[in-house]
N, CA, C, O and CB atoms as a CASP TS submission, in Angstrom:
PFRMAT TS
TARGET T0000
AUTHOR 0000-0000-0000
METHOD Language model
MODEL 1
PARENT N/A
ATOM      1  N   MET     1     -16.007  -4.102   9.477  1.00  0.00           N
ATOM      2  CA  MET     1     -15.960  -4.478   8.089  1.00  0.00           C
ATOM      3  C   MET     1     -14.964  -5.626   7.906  1.00  0.00           C
ATOM      4  O   MET     1     -14.047  -5.800   8.708  1.00  0.00           O
ATOM      5  CB  MET     1     -15.583  -3.270   7.212  1.00  0.00           C
ATOM      6  N   ALA     2     -15.155  -6.386   6.865  1.00  0.00           N
ATOM      7  CA  ALA     2     -14.290  -7.538   6.591  1.00  0.00           C
ATOM      8  C   ALA     2     -12.923  -7.091   6.074  1.00  0.00           C
ATOM      9  O   ALA     2     -12.775  -6.016   5.494  1.00  0.00           O
ATOM     10  CB  ALA     2     -14.955  -8.477   5.573  1.00  0.00           C
ATOM     11  N   VAL     3     -11.938  -7.945   6.301  1.00  0.00           N
ATOM     12  CA  VAL     3     -10.595  -7.705   5.769  1.00  0.00           C
ATOM     13  C   VAL     3     -10.672  -7.767   4.251  1.00  0.00           C
ATOM     14  O   VAL     3     -11.346  -8.624   3.682  1.00  0.00           O
ATOM     15  CB  VAL     3      -9.559  -8.746   6.325  1.00  0.00           C
ATOM     16  N   GLN     4      -9.965  -6.838   3.606  1.00  0.00           N
ATOM     17  CA  GLN     4      -9.985  -6.754   2.151  1.00  0.00           C
ATOM     18  C   GLN     4      -8.573  -6.868   1.599  1.00  0.00           C
ATOM     19  O   GLN     4      -7.629  -6.311   2.161  1.00  0.00           O
ATOM     20  CB  GLN     4     -10.637  -5.440   1.691  1.00  0.00           C
ATOM     21  N   ARG     5      -8.436  -7.595   0.494  1.00  0.00           N
ATOM     22  CA  ARG     5      -7.147  -7.658  -0.191  1.00  0.00           C
ATOM     23  C   ARG     5      -7.082  -6.505  -1.187  1.00  0.00           C
ATOM     24  O   ARG     5      -7.985  -6.316  -2.002  1.00  0.00           O
ATOM     25  CB  ARG     5      -6.946  -9.039  -0.909  1.00  0.00           C
ATOM     26  N   TYR     6      -5.996  -5.738  -1.105  1.00  0.00           N
ATOM     27  CA  TYR     6      -5.754  -4.654  -2.044  1.00  0.00           C
ATOM     28  C   TYR     6      -4.253  -4.554  -2.213  1.00  0.00           C
ATOM     29  O   TYR     6      -3.554  -4.010  -1.357  1.00  0.00           O
ATOM     30  CB  TYR     6      -6.376  -3.295  -1.552  1.00  0.00           C
ATOM     31  N   ASP     7      -3.760  -5.082  -3.324  1.00  0.00           N
ATOM     32  CA  ASP     7      -2.322  -5.117  -3.568  1.00  0.00           C
ATOM     33  C   ASP     7      -1.799  -3.725  -3.929  1.00  0.00           C
ATOM     34  O   ASP     7      -2.518  -2.907  -4.502  1.00  0.00           O
ATOM     35  CB  ASP     7      -1.993  -6.118  -4.689  1.00  0.00           C
ATOM     36  N   ILE     8      -0.541  -3.475  -3.584  1.00  0.00           N
ATOM     37  CA  ILE     8       0.093  -2.195  -3.880  1.00  0.00           C
ATOM     38  C   ILE     8       1.360  -2.441  -4.685  1.00  0.00           C
ATOM     39  O   ILE     8       1.912  -3.542  -4.675  1.00  0.00           O
ATOM     40  CB  ILE     8       0.410  -1.413  -2.577  1.00  0.00           C
ATOM     41  N   ARG     9       1.814  -1.412  -5.378  1.00  0.00           N
ATOM     42  CA  ARG     9       3.042  -1.513  -6.173  1.00  0.00           C
ATOM     43  C   ARG     9       4.252  -1.118  -5.339  1.00  0.00           C
ATOM     44  O   ARG     9       4.191  -0.202  -4.518  1.00  0.00           O
ATOM     45  CB  ARG     9       2.951  -0.627  -7.432  1.00  0.00           C
ATOM     46  N   ASP    10       5.364  -1.836  -5.569  1.00  0.00           N
ATOM     47  CA  ASP    10       6.613  -1.435  -4.926  1.00  0.00           C
ATOM     48  C   ASP    10       7.322  -0.432  -5.840  1.00  0.00           C
ATOM     49  O   ASP    10       6.775  -0.034  -6.869  1.00  0.00           O
ATOM     50  CB  ASP    10       7.528  -2.680  -4.632  1.00  0.00           C
ATOM     51  N   LEU    11       8.530  -0.026  -5.468  1.00  0.00           N
ATOM     52  CA  LEU    11       9.252   0.978  -6.235  1.00  0.00           C
ATOM     53  C   LEU    11       9.627   0.506  -7.635  1.00  0.00           C
ATOM     54  O   LEU    11       9.843   1.329  -8.525  1.00  0.00           O
ATOM     55  CB  LEU    11      10.488   1.382  -5.497  1.00  0.00           C
ATOM     56  N   ASP    12       9.707  -0.809  -7.844  1.00  0.00           N
ATOM     57  CA  ASP    12      10.026  -1.360  -9.163  1.00  0.00           C
ATOM     58  C   ASP    12       8.781  -1.579 -10.021  1.00  0.00           C
ATOM     59  O   ASP    12       8.899  -1.988 -11.176  1.00  0.00           O
ATOM     60  CB  ASP    12      10.773  -2.670  -9.008  1.00  0.00           C
ATOM     61  N   GLY    13       7.609  -1.318  -9.488  1.00  0.00           N
ATOM     62  CA  GLY    13       6.370  -1.481 -10.233  1.00  0.00           C
ATOM     63  C   GLY    13       5.710  -2.841 -10.064  1.00  0.00           C
ATOM     64  O   GLY    13       4.634  -3.075 -10.613  1.00  0.00           O
ATOM     65  N   ALA    14       6.336  -3.742  -9.313  1.00  0.00           N
ATOM     66  CA  ALA    14       5.750  -5.058  -9.071  1.00  0.00           C
ATOM     67  C   ALA    14       4.674  -4.941  -7.981  1.00  0.00           C
ATOM     68  O   ALA    14       4.775  -4.109  -7.079  1.00  0.00           O
ATOM     69  CB  ALA    14       6.853  -6.090  -8.658  1.00  0.00           C
ATOM     70  N   PHE    15       3.656  -5.781  -8.082  1.00  0.00           N
ATOM     71  CA  PHE    15       2.589  -5.762  -7.085  1.00  0.00           C
ATOM     72  C   PHE    15       2.971  -6.589  -5.863  1.00  0.00           C
ATOM     73  O   PHE    15       3.527  -7.681  -5.983  1.00  0.00           O
ATOM     74  CB  PHE    15       1.283  -6.284  -7.691  1.00  0.00           C
ATOM     75  N   LEU    16       2.662  -6.052  -4.689  1.00  0.00           N
ATOM     76  CA  LEU    16       2.875  -6.738  -3.418  1.00  0.00           C
ATOM     77  C   LEU    16       1.517  -7.058  -2.810  1.00  0.00           C
ATOM     78  O   LEU    16       0.632  -6.203  -2.770  1.00  0.00           O
ATOM     79  CB  LEU    16       3.737  -5.873  -2.443  1.00  0.00           C
ATOM     80  N   GLU    17       1.354  -8.278  -2.341  1.00  0.00           N
ATOM     81  CA  GLU    17       0.088  -8.675  -1.723  1.00  0.00           C
ATOM     82  C   GLU    17      -0.076  -7.963  -0.389  1.00  0.00           C
ATOM     83  O   GLU    17       0.818  -7.996   0.458  1.00  0.00           O
ATOM     84  CB  GLU    17       0.022 -10.210  -1.530  1.00  0.00           C
ATOM     85  N   ARG    18      -1.215  -7.326  -0.210  1.00  0.00           N
ATOM     86  CA  ARG    18      -1.528  -6.647   1.048  1.00  0.00           C
ATOM     87  C   ARG    18      -2.977  -6.917   1.414  1.00  0.00           C
ATOM     88  O   ARG    18      -3.847  -7.034   0.550  1.00  0.00           O
ATOM     89  CB  ARG    18      -1.264  -5.120   0.941  1.00  0.00           C
ATOM     90  N   HIS    19      -3.216  -7.013   2.722  1.00  0.00           N
ATOM     91  CA  HIS    19      -4.565  -7.198   3.267  1.00  0.00           C
ATOM     92  C   HIS    19      -4.801  -6.095   4.294  1.00  0.00           C
ATOM     93  O   HIS    19      -3.937  -5.781   5.112  1.00  0.00           O
ATOM     94  CB  HIS    19      -4.742  -8.632   3.914  1.00  0.00           C
ATOM     95  N   TRP    20      -5.999  -5.517   4.223  1.00  0.00           N
ATOM     96  CA  TRP    20      -6.317  -4.342   5.039  1.00  0.00           C
ATOM     97  C   TRP    20      -7.615  -4.560   5.808  1.00  0.00           C
ATOM     98  O   TRP    20      -8.558  -5.169   5.304  1.00  0.00           O
ATOM     99  CB  TRP    20      -6.427  -3.083   4.158  1.00  0.00           C
ATOM    100  N   ARG    21      -7.643  -4.052   7.036  1.00  0.00           N
ATOM    101  CA  ARG    21      -8.866  -4.067   7.836  1.00  0.00           C
ATOM    102  C   ARG    21      -9.386  -2.631   7.905  1.00  0.00           C
ATOM    103  O   ARG    21      -8.772  -1.778   8.546  1.00  0.00           O
ATOM    104  CB  ARG    21      -8.610  -4.659   9.281  1.00  0.00           C
ATOM    105  N   PRO    22     -10.514  -2.364   7.250  1.00  0.00           N
ATOM    106  CA  PRO    22     -11.115  -1.030   7.359  1.00  0.00           C
ATOM    107  C   PRO    22     -11.768  -0.858   8.730  1.00  0.00           C
ATOM    108  O   PRO    22     -12.395  -1.778   9.254  1.00  0.00           O
ATOM    109  CB  PRO    22     -12.158  -0.805   6.232  1.00  0.00           C
ATOM    110  N   ILE    23     -11.610   0.322   9.292  1.00  0.00           N
ATOM    111  CA  ILE    23     -12.185   0.634  10.604  1.00  0.00           C
ATOM    112  C   ILE    23     -12.937   1.960  10.478  1.00  0.00           C
ATOM    113  O   ILE    23     -12.355   2.973  10.092  1.00  0.00           O
ATOM    114  CB  ILE    23     -11.067   0.713  11.725  1.00  0.00           C
ATOM    115  N   ASN    24     -14.216   1.949  10.800  1.00  0.00           N
ATOM    116  CA  ASN    24     -15.036   3.158  10.800  1.00  0.00           C
ATOM    117  C   ASN    24     -15.444   3.469  12.230  1.00  0.00           C
ATOM    118  O   ASN    24     -15.977   2.609  12.931  1.00  0.00           O
ATOM    119  CB  ASN    24     -16.288   2.994   9.889  1.00  0.00           C
ATOM    120  N   SER    25     -15.193   4.698  12.660  1.00  0.00           N
ATOM    121  CA  SER    25     -15.504   5.093  14.036  1.00  0.00           C
ATOM    122  C   SER    25     -16.359   6.357  14.022  1.00  0.00           C
ATOM    123  O   SER    25     -15.976   7.356  13.413  1.00  0.00           O
ATOM    124  CB  SER    25     -14.201   5.323  14.857  1.00  0.00           C
ATOM    125  N   PRO    26     -17.516   6.322  14.688  1.00  0.00           N
ATOM    126  CA  PRO    26     -18.343   7.531  14.749  1.00  0.00           C
ATOM    127  C   PRO    26     -17.738   8.545  15.729  1.00  0.00           C
ATOM    128  O   PRO    26     -17.263   8.184  16.806  1.00  0.00           O
ATOM    129  CB  PRO    26     -19.794   7.177  15.170  1.00  0.00           C
ATOM    130  N   ILE    27     -17.766   9.793  15.338  1.00  0.00           N
ATOM    131  CA  ILE    27     -17.349  10.897  16.201  1.00  0.00           C
ATOM    132  C   ILE    27     -18.608  11.723  16.458  1.00  0.00           C
ATOM    133  O   ILE    27     -19.235  12.231  15.528  1.00  0.00           O
ATOM    134  CB  ILE    27     -16.182  11.775  15.541  1.00  0.00           C
ATOM    135  N   ARG    28     -18.961  11.845  17.717  1.00  0.00           N
ATOM    136  CA  ARG    28     -20.220  12.503  18.084  1.00  0.00           C
ATOM    137  C   ARG    28     -19.974  13.882  18.683  1.00  0.00           C
ATOM    138  O   ARG    28     -18.923  14.142  19.268  1.00  0.00           O
ATOM    139  CB  ARG    28     -21.002  11.639  19.074  1.00  0.00           C
ATOM    140  N   ASP    29     -20.950  14.748  18.528  1.00  0.00           N
ATOM    141  CA  ASP    29     -20.862  16.083  19.123  1.00  0.00           C
ATOM    142  C   ASP    29     -21.303  16.027  20.586  1.00  0.00           C
ATOM    143  O   ASP    29     -21.580  14.954  21.122  1.00  0.00           O
ATOM    144  CB  ASP    29     -21.733  17.099  18.331  1.00  0.00           C
ATOM    145  N   GLU    30     -21.361  17.175  21.211  1.00  0.00           N
ATOM    146  CA  GLU    30     -21.701  17.254  22.647  1.00  0.00           C
ATOM    147  C   GLU    30     -23.090  16.710  22.950  1.00  0.00           C
ATOM    148  O   GLU    30     -23.355  16.280  24.073  1.00  0.00           O
ATOM    149  CB  GLU    30     -21.613  18.696  23.128  1.00  0.00           C
ATOM    150  N   ASP    31     -23.977  16.725  21.965  1.00  0.00           N
ATOM    151  CA  ASP    31     -25.342  16.240  22.156  1.00  0.00           C
ATOM    152  C   ASP    31     -25.508  14.773  21.769  1.00  0.00           C
ATOM    153  O   ASP    31     -26.619  14.244  21.803  1.00  0.00           O
ATOM    154  CB  ASP    31     -26.301  17.084  21.353  1.00  0.00           C
ATOM    155  N   GLY    32     -24.423  14.121  21.406  1.00  0.00           N
ATOM    156  CA  GLY    32     -24.483  12.720  21.052  1.00  0.00           C
ATOM    157  C   GLY    32     -24.848  12.451  19.599  1.00  0.00           C
ATOM    158  O   GLY    32     -24.993  11.297  19.195  1.00  0.00           O
ATOM    159  N   ARG    33     -24.997  13.516  18.811  1.00  0.00           N
ATOM    160  CA  ARG    33     -25.319  13.346  17.387  1.00  0.00           C
ATOM    161  C   ARG    33     -24.049  13.073  16.596  1.00  0.00           C
ATOM    162  O   ARG    33     -22.965  13.541  16.944  1.00  0.00           O
ATOM    163  CB  ARG    33     -26.040  14.598  16.829  1.00  0.00           C
ATOM    164  N   LEU    34     -24.208  12.311  15.532  1.00  0.00           N
ATOM    165  CA  LEU    34     -23.078  12.002  14.669  1.00  0.00           C
ATOM    166  C   LEU    34     -22.574  13.277  14.010  1.00  0.00           C
ATOM    167  O   LEU    34     -23.328  13.983  13.340  1.00  0.00           O
ATOM    168  CB  LEU    34     -23.469  10.956  13.603  1.00  0.00           C
ATOM    169  N   ALA    35     -21.283  13.565  14.208  1.00  0.00           N
ATOM    170  CA  ALA    35     -20.678  14.754  13.606  1.00  0.00           C
ATOM    171  C   ALA    35     -19.764  14.363  12.441  1.00  0.00           C
ATOM    172  O   ALA    35     -19.738  15.029  11.406  1.00  0.00           O
ATOM    173  CB  ALA    35     -19.884  15.552  14.665  1.00  0.00           C
ATOM    174  N   PHE    36     -19.021  13.281  12.627  1.00  0.00           N
ATOM    175  CA  PHE    36     -18.079  12.827  11.619  1.00  0.00           C
ATOM    176  C   PHE    36     -18.024  11.308  11.636  1.00  0.00           C
ATOM    177  O   PHE    36     -18.424  10.665  12.606  1.00  0.00           O
ATOM    178  CB  PHE    36     -16.676  13.432  11.856  1.00  0.00           C
ATOM    179  N   LEU    37     -17.523  10.755  10.549  1.00  0.00           N
ATOM    180  CA  LEU    37     -17.225   9.337  10.496  1.00  0.00           C
ATOM    181  C   LEU    37     -15.752   9.209  10.140  1.00  0.00           C
ATOM    182  O   LEU    37     -15.336   9.555   9.035  1.00  0.00           O
ATOM    183  CB  LEU    37     -18.142   8.584   9.462  1.00  0.00           C
ATOM    184  N   LEU    38     -14.975   8.714  11.081  1.00  0.00           N
ATOM    185  CA  LEU    38     -13.535   8.557  10.880  1.00  0.00           C
ATOM    186  C   LEU    38     -13.282   7.217  10.216  1.00  0.00           C
ATOM    187  O   LEU    38     -13.645   6.176  10.765  1.00  0.00           O
ATOM    188  CB  LEU    38     -12.758   8.666  12.225  1.00  0.00           C
ATOM    189  N   HIS    39     -12.663   7.228   9.039  1.00  0.00           N
ATOM    190  CA  HIS    39     -12.358   6.003   8.294  1.00  0.00           C
ATOM    191  C   HIS    39     -10.847   5.841   8.259  1.00  0.00           C
ATOM    192  O   HIS    39     -10.120   6.760   7.881  1.00  0.00           O
ATOM    193  CB  HIS    39     -12.956   6.045   6.842  1.00  0.00           C
ATOM    194  N   GLN    40     -10.382   4.664   8.655  1.00  0.00           N
ATOM    195  CA  GLN    40      -8.954   4.361   8.603  1.00  0.00           C
ATOM    196  C   GLN    40      -8.780   2.904   8.223  1.00  0.00           C
ATOM    197  O   GLN    40      -9.721   2.116   8.319  1.00  0.00           O
ATOM    198  CB  GLN    40      -8.261   4.665   9.962  1.00  0.00           C
ATOM    199  N   VAL    41      -7.588   2.546   7.794  1.00  0.00           N
ATOM    200  CA  VAL    41      -7.298   1.156   7.459  1.00  0.00           C
ATOM    201  C   VAL    41      -6.040   0.720   8.186  1.00  0.00           C
ATOM    202  O   VAL    41      -5.119   1.505   8.408  1.00  0.00           O
ATOM    203  CB  VAL    41      -7.139   0.971   5.931  1.00  0.00           C
ATOM    204  N   GLU    42      -6.028  -0.542   8.546  1.00  0.00           N
ATOM    205  CA  GLU    42      -4.890  -1.139   9.245  1.00  0.00           C
ATOM    206  C   GLU    42      -4.342  -2.267   8.367  1.00  0.00           C
ATOM    207  O   GLU    42      -5.092  -3.128   7.908  1.00  0.00           O
ATOM    208  CB  GLU    42      -5.306  -1.674  10.674  1.00  0.00           C
ATOM    209  N   ASP    43      -3.032  -2.252   8.140  1.00  0.00           N
ATOM    210  CA  ASP    43      -2.390  -3.313   7.352  1.00  0.00           C
ATOM    211  C   ASP    43      -2.311  -4.563   8.220  1.00  0.00           C
ATOM    212  O   ASP    43      -1.616  -4.572   9.237  1.00  0.00           O
ATOM    213  CB  ASP    43      -0.957  -2.879   6.854  1.00  0.00           C
ATOM    214  N   VAL    44      -3.029  -5.630   7.818  1.00  0.00           N
ATOM    215  CA  VAL    44      -3.051  -6.884   8.564  1.00  0.00           C
ATOM    216  C   VAL    44      -2.474  -8.033   7.737  1.00  0.00           C
ATOM    217  O   VAL    44      -2.785  -9.200   7.973  1.00  0.00           O
ATOM    218  CB  VAL    44      -4.480  -7.216   8.999  1.00  0.00           C
ATOM    219  N   THR    45      -1.631  -7.685   6.766  1.00  0.00           N
ATOM    220  CA  THR    45      -1.059  -8.700   5.871  1.00  0.00           C
ATOM    221  C   THR    45      -0.351  -9.800   6.647  1.00  0.00           C
ATOM    222  O   THR    45      -0.537 -10.977   6.341  1.00  0.00           O
ATOM    223  CB  THR    45      -0.086  -8.054   4.891  1.00  0.00           C
ATOM    224  N   ASP    46       0.452  -9.450   7.638  1.00  0.00           N
ATOM    225  CA  ASP    46       1.192 -10.456   8.413  1.00  0.00           C
ATOM    226  C   ASP    46       0.257 -11.433   9.109  1.00  0.00           C
ATOM    227  O   ASP    46       0.563 -12.623   9.188  1.00  0.00           O
ATOM    228  CB  ASP    46       2.084  -9.777   9.446  1.00  0.00           C
ATOM    229  N   GLN    47      -0.857 -10.966   9.607  1.00  0.00           N
ATOM    230  CA  GLN    47      -1.815 -11.824  10.292  1.00  0.00           C
ATOM    231  C   GLN    47      -2.531 -12.757   9.326  1.00  0.00           C
ATOM    232  O   GLN    47      -2.837 -13.898   9.673  1.00  0.00           O
ATOM    233  CB  GLN    47      -2.826 -10.983  11.041  1.00  0.00           C
ATOM    234  N   VAL    48      -2.800 -12.275   8.115  1.00  0.00           N
ATOM    235  CA  VAL    48      -3.549 -13.063   7.135  1.00  0.00           C
ATOM    236  C   VAL    48      -2.669 -14.108   6.463  1.00  0.00           C
ATOM    237  O   VAL    48      -3.122 -15.221   6.200  1.00  0.00           O
ATOM    238  CB  VAL    48      -4.163 -12.150   6.082  1.00  0.00           C
ATOM    239  N   THR    49      -1.423 -13.764   6.185  1.00  0.00           N
ATOM    240  CA  THR    49      -0.550 -14.645   5.404  1.00  0.00           C
ATOM    241  C   THR    49       0.313 -15.569   6.260  1.00  0.00           C
ATOM    242  O   THR    49       1.024 -16.408   5.709  1.00  0.00           O
ATOM    243  CB  THR    49       0.338 -13.819   4.523  1.00  0.00           C
ATOM    244  N   SER    50       0.278 -15.444   7.583  1.00  0.00           N
ATOM    245  CA  SER    50       1.106 -16.333   8.413  1.00  0.00           C
ATOM    246  C   SER    50       0.367 -17.585   8.796  1.00  0.00           C
ATOM    247  O   SER    50       0.917 -18.438   9.492  1.00  0.00           O
ATOM    248  CB  SER    50       1.567 -15.618   9.665  1.00  0.00           C
TER
END
């Protein structure tokens, strides 16, 4: 999936620019059938803004 911008708030309530890479990974059972879809995100702000 493409990198997505999704800003977050800091402790003072101000928005901080953040960029995230969504990662979806299939988890299969013993027979090779899809059992779960693992969804996670990686903060790639440093890579995008440098």
